[in-house]
MOPAC internal coordinates of N, CA, C and O (Angstrom, degrees):
PM7 1SCF
backbone

  N    0.0000 0     0.00 0     0.00 0    0    0    0
  C    1.4526 1     0.00 0     0.00 0    1    0    0
  C    1.5348 1   110.95 1     0.00 0    2    1    0
  O    1.2310 1   119.44 1   160.51 1    3    2    1
  N    1.3230 1   118.68 1   -19.49 1    3    2    1
  C    1.4591 1   121.19 1  -177.88 1    5    3    2
  C    1.5238 1   112.39 1   -67.03 1    6    5    3
  O    1.2310 1   119.83 1   143.36 1    7    6    5
  N    1.3337 1   117.93 1   -36.64 1    7    6    5
  C    1.4672 1   120.53 1  -177.59 1    9    7    6
  C    1.5320 1   111.49 1   -63.53 1   10    9    7
  O    1.2310 1   118.84 1   130.76 1   11   10    9
  N    1.3401 1   119.81 1   -49.24 1   11   10    9
  C    1.4704 1   118.43 1   177.98 1   13   11   10
  C    1.5277 1   112.62 1   -59.49 1   14   13   11
  O    1.2310 1   120.04 1   143.79 1   15   14   13
  N    1.3123 1   117.52 1   -36.21 1   15   14   13
  C    1.4618 1   120.53 1   179.38 1   17   15   14
  C    1.5178 1   110.50 1   -64.70 1   18   17   15
  O    1.2310 1   120.42 1   135.86 1   19   18   17
  N    1.3243 1   116.81 1   -44.14 1   19   18   17
  C    1.4678 1   121.08 1   178.96 1   21   19   18
  C    1.5302 1   110.03 1   -64.53 1   22   21   19
  O    1.2310 1   120.18 1   136.97 1   23   22   21
  N    1.3252 1   117.27 1   -43.03 1   23   22   21
  C    1.4656 1   120.11 1   179.02 1   25   23   22
  C    1.5247 1   111.30 1   -62.05 1   26   25   23
  O    1.2310 1   120.21 1   136.30 1   27   26   25
  N    1.3130 1   117.20 1   -43.70 1   27   26   25
  C    1.4635 1   119.97 1   177.78 1   29   27   26
  C    1.5304 1   111.06 1   -62.05 1   30   29   27
  O    1.2310 1   120.37 1   139.61 1   31   30   29
  N    1.3265 1   116.89 1   -40.39 1   31   30   29
  C    1.4581 1   120.59 1   177.85 1   33   31   30
  C    1.5301 1   110.53 1   -60.62 1   34   33   31
  O    1.2310 1   120.39 1   131.23 1   35   34   33
  N    1.3364 1   116.87 1   -48.77 1   35   34   33
  C    1.4597 1   120.80 1  -178.29 1   37   35   34
  C    1.5288 1   110.50 1   -61.68 1   38   37   35
  O    1.2310 1   120.18 1   136.47 1   39   38   37
  N    1.3321 1   117.27 1   -43.53 1   39   38   37
  C    1.4683 1   120.55 1   178.87 1   41   39   38
  C    1.5277 1   110.88 1   -58.27 1   42   41   39
  O    1.2310 1   120.43 1   132.16 1   43   42   41
  N    1.3290 1   116.77 1   -47.84 1   43   42   41
  C    1.4657 1   120.22 1  -178.85 1   45   43   42
  C    1.5281 1   112.19 1   -70.31 1   46   45   43
  O    1.2310 1   120.51 1   137.34 1   47   46   45
  N    1.3232 1   116.63 1   -42.66 1   47   46   45
  C    1.4632 1   121.62 1  -176.17 1   49   47   46
  C    1.5228 1   112.43 1   -60.57 1   50   49   47
  O    1.2310 1   120.65 1   140.39 1   51   50   49
  N    1.3288 1   116.36 1   -39.61 1   51   50   49
  C    1.4618 1   120.39 1  -175.65 1   53   51   50
  C    1.5260 1   113.36 1  -106.17 1   54   53   51
  O    1.2310 1   120.23 1  -170.69 1   55   54   53
  N    1.3181 1   117.17 1     9.31 1   55   54   53
  C    1.4624 1   120.90 1   176.80 1   57   55   54
  C    1.5219 1   113.28 1    64.60 1   58   57   55
  O    1.2310 1   120.57 1  -143.97 1   59   58   57
  N    1.3330 1   116.52 1    36.03 1   59   58   57
  C    1.4621 1   121.66 1  -178.76 1   61   59   58
  C    1.5182 1   110.54 1   -92.13 1   62   61   59
  O    1.2310 1   120.77 1   -19.26 1   63   62   61
  N    1.3137 1   116.12 1   160.74 1   63   62   61
  C    1.4578 1   121.94 1   177.97 1   65   63   62
  C    1.5173 1   110.27 1  -126.13 1   66   65   63
  O    1.2310 1   120.75 1   -38.53 1   67   66   65
  N    1.3201 1   116.17 1   141.47 1   67   66   65
  C    1.4602 1   121.81 1   175.68 1   69   67   66
  C    1.5218 1   108.87 1   -79.68 1   70   69   67
  O    1.2310 1   120.29 1   -43.69 1   71   70   69
  N    1.3081 1   117.06 1   136.31 1   71   70   69
  C    1.4610 1   122.92 1   175.31 1   73   71   70
  C    1.5170 1   108.82 1  -124.59 1   74   73   71
  O    1.2310 1   120.77 1   -52.11 1   75   74   73
  N    1.2997 1   116.13 1   127.89 1   75   74   73
  C    1.4638 1   121.62 1   179.05 1   77   75   74
  C    1.5287 1   109.66 1   -79.77 1   78   77   75
  O    1.2310 1   120.84 1   -40.07 1   79   78   77
  N    1.3200 1   116.00 1   139.93 1   79   78   77
  C    1.4635 1   121.50 1   175.44 1   81   79   78
  C    1.5243 1   107.65 1  -104.03 1   82   81   79
  O    1.2310 1   120.77 1   -57.37 1   83   82   81
  N    1.3171 1   116.14 1   122.63 1   83   82   81
  C    1.4577 1   121.34 1   178.26 1   85   83   82
  C    1.5201 1   109.30 1  -108.27 1   86   85   83
  O    1.2310 1   120.99 1   -27.62 1   87   86   85
  N    1.2975 1   115.71 1   152.38 1   87   86   85
  C    1.4538 1   119.13 1   171.47 1   89   87   86
  C    1.5100 1   114.71 1   116.18 1   90   89   87
  O    1.2310 1   122.18 1   -16.56 1   91   90   89
  N    1.3032 1   113.43 1   163.44 1   91   90   89
  C    1.4515 1   123.06 1   179.60 1   93   91   90
  C    1.5207 1   107.78 1  -129.44 1   94   93   91
  O    1.2310 1   121.15 1   -26.53 1   95   94   93
  N    1.3173 1   115.41 1   153.47 1   95   94   93
  C    1.4487 1   120.97 1   176.27 1   97   95   94
  C    1.5116 1   109.17 1  -129.12 1   98   97   95
  O    1.2310 1   120.57 1   -32.78 1   99   98   97
  N    1.3150 1   116.51 1   147.22 1   99   98   97
  C    1.4538 1   120.49 1  -179.03 1  101   99   98
  C    1.5162 1   109.79 1  -108.43 1  102  101   99
  O    1.2310 1   121.12 1   -53.32 1  103  102  101
  N    1.3180 1   115.45 1   126.68 1  103  102  101
  C    1.4614 1   121.97 1   176.85 1  105  103  102
  C    1.5208 1   107.08 1  -113.61 1  106  105  103
  O    1.2310 1   120.97 1   -70.84 1  107  106  105
  N    1.3263 1   115.76 1   109.16 1  107  106  105
  C    1.4595 1   119.71 1   179.05 1  109  107  106
  C    1.5143 1   109.42 1   -75.69 1  110  109  107
  O    1.2310 1   117.26 1   -47.01 1  111  110  109
  N    1.2708 1   122.82 1   132.99 1  111  110  109
  C    1.4613 1   130.50 1     3.47 1  113  111  110
  C    1.5266 1   113.06 1   -98.33 1  114  113  111
  O    1.2310 1   120.08 1  -164.40 1  115  114  113
  N    1.3390 1   117.46 1    15.60 1  115  114  113
  C    1.4597 1   120.97 1  -174.05 1  117  115  114
  C    1.5192 1   114.07 1   -78.79 1  118  117  115
  O    1.2310 1   120.03 1   152.72 1  119  118  117
  N    1.3147 1   117.55 1   -27.28 1  119  118  117
  C    1.4595 1   120.70 1   177.65 1  121  119  118
  C    1.5141 1   113.74 1   108.07 1  122  121  119
  O    1.2310 1   121.63 1    25.94 1  123  122  121
  N    1.3122 1   114.49 1  -154.06 1  123  122  121
  C    1.4556 1   124.74 1  -171.64 1  125  123  122
  C    1.5287 1   110.89 1   -87.77 1  126  125  123
  O    1.2310 1   120.32 1   -46.60 1  127  126  125
  N    1.3459 1   116.99 1   133.40 1  127  126  125
  C    1.4575 1   122.21 1  -179.63 1  129  127  126
  C    1.5247 1   109.75 1  -134.50 1  130  129  127
  O    1.2310 1   121.00 1   -22.39 1  131  130  129
  N    1.3381 1   115.70 1   157.61 1  131  130  129
  C    1.4591 1   122.04 1   168.05 1  133  131  130
  C    1.5337 1   106.44 1   -55.39 1  134  133  131
  O    1.2310 1   120.05 1   -45.71 1  135  134  133
  N    1.3125 1   117.52 1   134.29 1  135  134  133
  C    1.4607 1   123.04 1  -169.82 1  137  135  134
  C    1.5378 1   114.25 1   -49.54 1  138  137  135
  O    1.2310 1   118.25 1   130.54 1  139  138  137
  N    1.3423 1   120.94 1   -49.46 1  139  138  137
  C    1.4691 1   118.32 1   179.79 1  141  139  138
  C    1.5319 1   113.24 1   -60.17 1  142  141  139
  O    1.2310 1   119.66 1   145.05 1  143  142  141
  N    1.3222 1   118.25 1   -34.95 1  143  142  141
  C    1.4663 1   119.78 1   177.42 1  145  143  142
  C    1.5217 1   111.19 1   -66.48 1  146  145  143
  O    1.2310 1   120.66 1   138.34 1  147  146  145
  N    1.3249 1   116.35 1   -41.66 1  147  146  145
  C    1.4682 1   120.14 1   177.97 1  149  147  146
  C    1.5234 1   110.91 1   -62.27 1  150  149  147
  O    1.2310 1   120.52 1   137.79 1  151  150  149
  N    1.3221 1   116.60 1   -42.21 1  151  150  149
  C    1.4679 1   120.71 1   179.04 1  153  151  150
  C    1.5269 1   110.16 1   -65.50 1  154  153  151
  O    1.2310 1   120.01 1   138.55 1  155  154  153
  N    1.3424 1   117.58 1   -41.45 1  155  154  153
  C    1.4706 1   121.04 1   179.34 1  157  155  154
  C    1.5233 1   111.01 1   -61.51 1  158  157  155
  O    1.2310 1   120.51 1   139.54 1  159  158  157
  N    1.3206 1   116.63 1   -40.46 1  159  158  157
  C    1.4630 1   120.37 1   177.99 1  161  159  158
  C    1.5291 1   109.83 1   -62.85 1  162  161  159
  O    1.2310 1   120.59 1   136.81 1  163  162  161
  N    1.3093 1   116.47 1   -43.19 1  163  162  161
  C    1.4700 1   121.19 1   178.68 1  165  163  162
  C    1.5312 1   111.10 1   -64.31 1  166  165  163
  O    1.2310 1   120.46 1   137.07 1  167  166  165
  N    1.3328 1   116.73 1   -42.93 1  167  166  165
  C    1.4674 1   120.86 1  -179.70 1  169  167  166
  C    1.5239 1   112.67 1   -65.67 1  170  169  167
  O    1.2310 1   120.27 1   153.09 1  171  170  169
  N    1.3252 1   117.09 1   -26.91 1  171  170  169
  C    1.4691 1   120.23 1  -175.74 1  173  171  170
  C    1.5256 1   112.75 1   -61.80 1  174  173  171
  O    1.2310 1   120.21 1   158.72 1  175  174  173
  N    1.3145 1   117.19 1   -21.28 1  175  174  173
  C    1.4659 1   119.76 1   177.33 1  177  175  174
  C    1.5306 1   111.94 1   -88.64 1  178  177  175
  O    1.2310 1   120.28 1   173.52 1  179  178  177
  N    1.3321 1   117.06 1    -6.48 1  179  178  177
  C    1.4645 1   120.78 1  -175.69 1  181  179  178
  C    1.5233 1   113.63 1  -110.81 1  182  181  179
  O    1.2310 1   120.37 1   149.60 1  183  182  181
  N    1.3256 1   116.90 1   -30.40 1  183  182  181
  C    1.4679 1   121.11 1   179.51 1  185  183  182
  C    1.5232 1   109.35 1  -131.48 1  186  185  183
  O    1.2310 1   120.95 1   -36.65 1  187  186  185
  N    1.3214 1   115.80 1   143.35 1  187  186  185
  C    1.4693 1   121.17 1  -178.02 1  189  187  186
  C    1.5239 1   108.74 1   -97.54 1  190  189  187
  O    1.2310 1   121.58 1   -91.86 1  191  190  189
  N    1.3339 1   114.58 1    88.14 1  191  190  189
  C    1.4574 1   121.51 1   178.59 1  193  191  190
  C    1.5216 1   109.35 1  -134.29 1  194  193  191
  O    1.2310 1   120.95 1   -16.78 1  195  194  193
  N    1.3266 1   115.79 1   163.22 1  195  194  193
  C    1.4522 1   121.33 1   176.74 1  197  195  194
  C    1.5340 1   109.92 1   -71.23 1  198  197  195
  O    1.2310 1   121.20 1   -16.96 1  199  198  197
  N    1.3154 1   115.31 1   163.04 1  199  198  197
  C    1.4638 1   121.81 1  -174.85 1  201  199  198
  C    1.5258 1   112.82 1   -54.05 1  202  201  199
  O    1.2310 1   119.74 1   130.41 1  203  202  201
  N    1.3144 1   118.09 1   -49.59 1  203  202  201
  C    1.4684 1   119.56 1  -178.06 1  205  203  202
  C    1.5247 1   111.67 1   -65.82 1  206  205  203
  O    1.2310 1   120.11 1   145.92 1  207  206  205
  N    1.3210 1   117.40 1   -34.08 1  207  206  205
  C    1.4669 1   120.41 1   176.11 1  209  207  206
  C    1.5308 1   110.32 1   -65.32 1  210  209  207
  O    1.2310 1   120.94 1   138.83 1  211  210  209
  N    1.3267 1   115.81 1   -41.17 1  211  210  209
  C    1.4687 1   119.83 1   176.86 1  213  211  210
  C    1.5280 1   110.82 1   -62.01 1  214  213  211
  O    1.2310 1   120.50 1   142.08 1  215  214  213
  N    1.3231 1   116.66 1   -37.92 1  215  214  213
  C    1.4677 1   119.49 1   178.30 1  217  215  214
  C    1.5231 1   111.84 1   -65.99 1  218  217  215
  O    1.2310 1   119.89 1   143.60 1  219  218  217
  N    1.3346 1   117.82 1   -36.40 1  219  218  217
  C    1.4670 1   119.69 1   174.98 1  221  219  218
  C    1.5277 1   110.13 1   -58.27 1  222  221  219
  O    1.2310 1   120.92 1   132.48 1  223  222  221
  N    1.3313 1   115.84 1   -47.52 1  223  222  221
  C    1.4687 1   119.93 1   179.95 1  225  223  222
  C    1.5221 1   111.24 1   -65.98 1  226  225  223
  O    1.2310 1   120.33 1   142.39 1  227  226  225
  N    1.3314 1   116.97 1   -37.61 1  227  226  225
  C    1.4650 1   121.03 1  -179.67 1  229  227  226
  C    1.5278 1   111.00 1   -63.54 1  230  229  227
  O    1.2310 1   120.32 1   138.70 1  231  230  229
  N    1.3230 1   116.99 1   -41.30 1  231  230  229
  C    1.4653 1   119.46 1   177.79 1  233  231  230
  C    1.5287 1   110.82 1   -65.00 1  234  233  231
  O    1.2310 1   120.28 1   141.45 1  235  234  233
  N    1.3240 1   117.08 1   -38.55 1  235  234  233
  C    1.4678 1   119.70 1   176.17 1  237  235  234
  C    1.5259 1   109.78 1   -61.41 1  238  237  235
  O    1.2310 1   120.22 1   133.14 1  239  238  237
  N    1.3311 1   117.19 1   -46.86 1  239  238  237
  C    1.4678 1   120.96 1   179.97 1  241  239  238
  C    1.5298 1   110.87 1   -60.94 1  242  241  239
  O    1.2310 1   120.15 1   137.59 1  243  242  241
  N    1.3263 1   117.31 1   -42.41 1  243  242  241
  C    1.4684 1   121.10 1  -179.73 1  245  243  242
  C    1.5288 1   110.78 1   -65.49 1  246  245  243
  O    1.2310 1   120.38 1   137.90 1  247  246  245
  N    1.3219 1   116.88 1   -42.10 1  247  246  245
  C    1.4651 1   119.88 1   177.40 1  249  247  246
  C    1.5226 1   110.95 1   -62.08 1  250  249  247
  O    1.2310 1   120.64 1   137.52 1  251  250  249
  N    1.3286 1   116.39 1   -42.48 1  251  250  249
  C    1.4651 1   119.78 1   178.69 1  253  251  250
  C    1.5277 1   111.27 1   -63.48 1  254  253  251
  O    1.2310 1   120.31 1   141.42 1  255  254  253
  N    1.3426 1   117.01 1   -38.58 1  255  254  253
  C    1.4726 1   120.54 1   176.89 1  257  255  254
  C    1.5262 1   111.45 1   -61.82 1  258  257  255
  O    1.2310 1   120.26 1   151.29 1  259  258  257
  N    1.3306 1   117.12 1   -28.71 1  259  258  257
  C    1.4652 1   122.06 1   178.90 1  261  259  258
  C    1.5265 1   111.96 1   -86.04 1  262  261  259
  O    1.2310 1   120.06 1  -178.32 1  263  262  261
  N    1.3349 1   117.50 1     1.68 1  263  262  261
  C    1.4578 1   120.43 1   176.58 1  265  263  262
  C    1.5185 1   115.34 1    97.12 1  266  265  263
  O    1.2310 1   120.01 1  -177.86 1  267  266  265
  N    1.3337 1   117.59 1     2.14 1  267  266  265
  C    1.4709 1   120.08 1   177.14 1  269  267  266
  C    1.5264 1   108.66 1   -73.03 1  270  269  267
  O    1.2310 1   121.03 1   -35.38 1  271  270  269
  N    1.3184 1   115.63 1   144.62 1  271  270  269
  C    1.4541 1   120.42 1   176.71 1  273  271  270
  C    1.5215 1   109.27 1   -92.20 1  274  273  271
  O    1.2310 1   120.85 1   -69.76 1  275  274  273
  N    1.3106 1   115.98 1   110.24 1  275  274  273
  C    1.4628 1   122.16 1   176.67 1  277  275  274
  C    1.5198 1   106.11 1  -123.77 1  278  277  275
  O    1.2310 1   120.99 1   -57.71 1  279  278  277
  N    1.3326 1   115.72 1   122.29 1  279  278  277
  C    1.4577 1   120.30 1  -175.93 1  281  279  278
  C    1.5221 1   113.63 1  -115.82 1  282  281  279
  O    1.2310 1   120.95 1   160.68 1  283  282  281
  N    1.3469 1   115.78 1   -19.32 1  283  282  281
  C    1.4537 1   118.22 1  -172.55 1  285  283  282
  C    1.5268 1   110.62 1  -149.12 1  286  285  283
  O    1.2310 1   121.05 1   -37.16 1  287  286  285
  N    1.3393 1   115.60 1   142.84 1  287  286  285
  C    1.4605 1   122.67 1   170.54 1  289  287  286
  C    1.5184 1   106.77 1  -111.11 1  290  289  287
  O    1.2310 1   120.55 1   -59.24 1  291  290  289
  N    1.3278 1   116.56 1   120.76 1  291  290  289
  C    1.4587 1   122.01 1   177.86 1  293  291  290
  C    1.5229 1   106.92 1  -102.62 1  294  293  291
  O    1.2310 1   120.72 1   -53.08 1  295  294  293
  N    1.3267 1   116.23 1   126.92 1  295  294  293
  C    1.4541 1   121.21 1  -174.27 1  297  295  294
  C    1.5183 1   111.28 1  -146.81 1  298  297  295
  O    1.2310 1   121.07 1   -20.63 1  299  298  297
  N    1.3227 1   115.56 1   159.37 1  299  298  297
  C    1.4581 1   120.92 1   170.41 1  301  299  298
  C    1.5250 1   110.03 1  -101.49 1  302  301  299
  O    1.2310 1   120.42 1   177.88 1  303  302  301
  N    1.3140 1   116.81 1    -2.12 1  303  302  301
  C    1.4679 1   123.52 1  -176.91 1  305  303  302
  C    1.5299 1   109.63 1   -84.46 1  306  305  303
  O    1.2310 1   120.96 1   -69.49 1  307  306  305
  N    1.3215 1   115.78 1   110.51 1  307  306  305
  C    1.4563 1   120.28 1  -176.65 1  309  307  306
  C    1.5199 1   113.41 1   -76.32 1  310  309  307
  O    1.2310 1   119.83 1   173.32 1  311  310  309
  N    1.3402 1   117.93 1    -6.68 1  311  310  309
  C    1.4685 1   120.53 1   176.62 1  313  311  310
  C    1.5310 1   111.37 1   -61.62 1  314  313  311
  O    1.2310 1   120.57 1   152.97 1  315  314  313
  N    1.3245 1   116.51 1   -27.03 1  315  314  313
  C    1.4665 1   120.29 1  -179.60 1  317  315  314
  C    1.5280 1   111.86 1   -66.50 1  318  317  315
  O    1.2310 1   120.05 1   153.37 1  319  318  317
  N    1.3353 1   117.50 1   -26.63 1  319  318  317
  C    1.4681 1   120.67 1  -178.21 1  321  319  318
  C    1.5223 1   112.51 1   -57.05 1  322  321  319
  O    1.2310 1   120.59 1   139.09 1  323  322  321
  N    1.3322 1   116.48 1   -40.91 1  323  322  321
  C    1.4593 1   120.60 1  -178.28 1  325  323  322
  C    1.5164 1   114.10 1   -67.93 1  326  325  323
  O    1.2310 1   120.68 1   160.84 1  327  326  325
  N    1.3262 1   116.30 1   -19.16 1  327  326  325
  C    1.4696 1   120.91 1  -178.62 1  329  327  326
  C    1.5267 1   112.04 1  -115.35 1  330  329  327
  O    1.2310 1   120.90 1  -166.52 1  331  330  329
  N    1.3107 1   115.89 1    13.48 1  331  330  329
  C    1.4634 1   120.82 1  -174.00 1  333  331  330
  C    1.5283 1   113.33 1   -56.12 1  334  333  331
  O    1.2310 1   119.76 1   134.28 1  335  334  333
  N    1.3186 1   118.06 1   -45.72 1  335  334  333
  C    1.4670 1   120.82 1  -178.14 1  337  335  334
  C    1.5310 1   111.50 1   -65.31 1  338  337  335
  O    1.2310 1   120.18 1   136.95 1  339  338  337
  N    1.3262 1   117.26 1   -43.05 1  339  338  337
  C    1.4621 1   120.55 1   178.59 1  341  339  338
  C    1.5265 1   110.99 1   -63.38 1  342  341  339
  O    1.2310 1   120.40 1   141.78 1  343  342  341
  N    1.3247 1   116.85 1   -38.22 1  343  342  341
  C    1.4646 1   121.06 1   178.57 1  345  343  342
  C    1.5245 1   110.54 1   -68.06 1  346  345  343
  O    1.2310 1   120.58 1   134.92 1  347  346  345
  N    1.3334 1   116.50 1   -45.08 1  347  346  345
  C    1.4666 1   120.19 1   177.57 1  349  347  346
  C    1.5214 1   110.87 1   -57.62 1  350  349  347
  O    1.2310 1   120.83 1   135.30 1  351  350  349
  N    1.3234 1   116.01 1   -44.70 1  351  350  349
  C    1.4638 1   121.15 1  -178.40 1  353  351  350
  C    1.5337 1   111.62 1   -68.51 1  354  353  351
  O    1.2310 1   120.36 1   134.52 1  355  354  353
  N    1.3272 1   116.91 1   -45.48 1  355  354  353
  C    1.4596 1   120.87 1  -174.18 1  357  355  354
  C    1.5118 1   115.01 1   -78.53 1  358  357  355
  O    1.2310 1   120.36 1   138.47 1  359  358  357
  N    1.3361 1   116.91 1   -41.53 1  359  358  357
  C    1.4672 1   120.22 1  -175.23 1  361  359  358
  C    1.5226 1   113.60 1  -107.43 1  362  361  359
  O    1.2310 1   120.61 1   172.61 1  363  362  361
  N    1.3198 1   116.44 1    -7.39 1  363  362  361
  C    1.4718 1   121.28 1  -179.96 1  365  363  362
  C    1.5287 1   111.79 1    57.76 1  366  365  363
  O    1.2310 1   121.09 1  -135.19 1  367  366  365
  N    1.3485 1   115.52 1    44.81 1  367  366  365
  C    1.4553 1   120.85 1   175.81 1  369  367  366
  C    1.5223 1   109.08 1  -131.01 1  370  369  367
  O    1.2310 1   120.72 1   -22.22 1  371  370  369
  N    1.3173 1   116.23 1   157.78 1  371  370  369
  C    1.4524 1   122.30 1   175.05 1  373  371  370
  C    1.5147 1   109.18 1   -94.67 1  374  373  371
  O    1.2310 1   120.87 1   -29.03 1  375  374  373
  N    1.3303 1   115.94 1   150.97 1  375  374  373
  C    1.4516 1   122.08 1   174.77 1  377  375  374
  C    1.5180 1   108.01 1  -108.75 1  378  377  375
  O    1.2310 1   119.96 1   -54.67 1  379  378  377
  N    1.3118 1   117.68 1   125.33 1  379  378  377
  C    1.4604 1   122.78 1   177.35 1  381  379  378
  C    1.5190 1   107.41 1  -117.32 1  382  381  379
  O    1.2310 1   120.47 1   -66.92 1  383  382  381
  N    1.3310 1   116.70 1   113.08 1  383  382  381
  C    1.4565 1   121.85 1   178.88 1  385  383  382
  C    1.5200 1   108.41 1   -96.83 1  386  385  383
  O    1.2310 1   120.67 1   -53.17 1  387  386  385
  N    1.3246 1   116.32 1   126.83 1  387  386  385
  C    1.4664 1   121.40 1   179.34 1  389  387  386
  C    1.5277 1   109.59 1  -117.41 1  390  389  387
  O    1.2310 1   120.61 1   -14.40 1  391  390  389
  N    1.3050 1   116.44 1   165.60 1  391  390  389
  C    1.4679 1   120.05 1   178.76 1  393  391  390
  C    1.5009 1   110.52 1   103.17 1  394  393  391
  O    1.2310 1   121.08 1    33.50 1  395  394  393
  N    1.3213 1   115.54 1  -146.50 1  395  394  393
  C    1.4757 1   121.81 1  -178.30 1  397  395  394
  C    1.5153 1   110.56 1   -65.86 1  398  397  395
  O    1.2310 1   120.67 1   -66.67 1  399  398  397
  N    1.2873 1   116.32 1   113.33 1  399  398  397
  C    1.4677 1   122.20 1   177.26 1  401  399  398
  C    1.5121 1   108.23 1  -105.78 1  402  401  399
  O    1.2310 1   120.40 1   -57.99 1  403  402  401
  N    1.3527 1   116.84 1   122.01 1  403  402  401
  C    1.4557 1   118.11 1   179.32 1  405  403  402
  C    1.4997 1   111.67 1  -100.05 1  406  405  403
  O    1.2310 1   120.10 1   180.00 1  407  406  405

């Protein structure tokens, strides 16, 4: 029960809104997947990021496919820096890295 409480707090604290992702994607020969997972699998051949990072990008892509306007990903994960150009080109979003800048 602690996780939903924390998520609700974060949503309210930062004025965020939950958006549902609808749809399925087919990955041949693996079959039918929840859309963000299918997109993450597809992205894995285009950008060299860890699984959870790929899922962040996949959710952005899925939201954009549903008509949501997403222009920027703000992260503390510096792994995105190495793939910034590929992400800009493929998803048409900016990457903003915050926190410790070396």
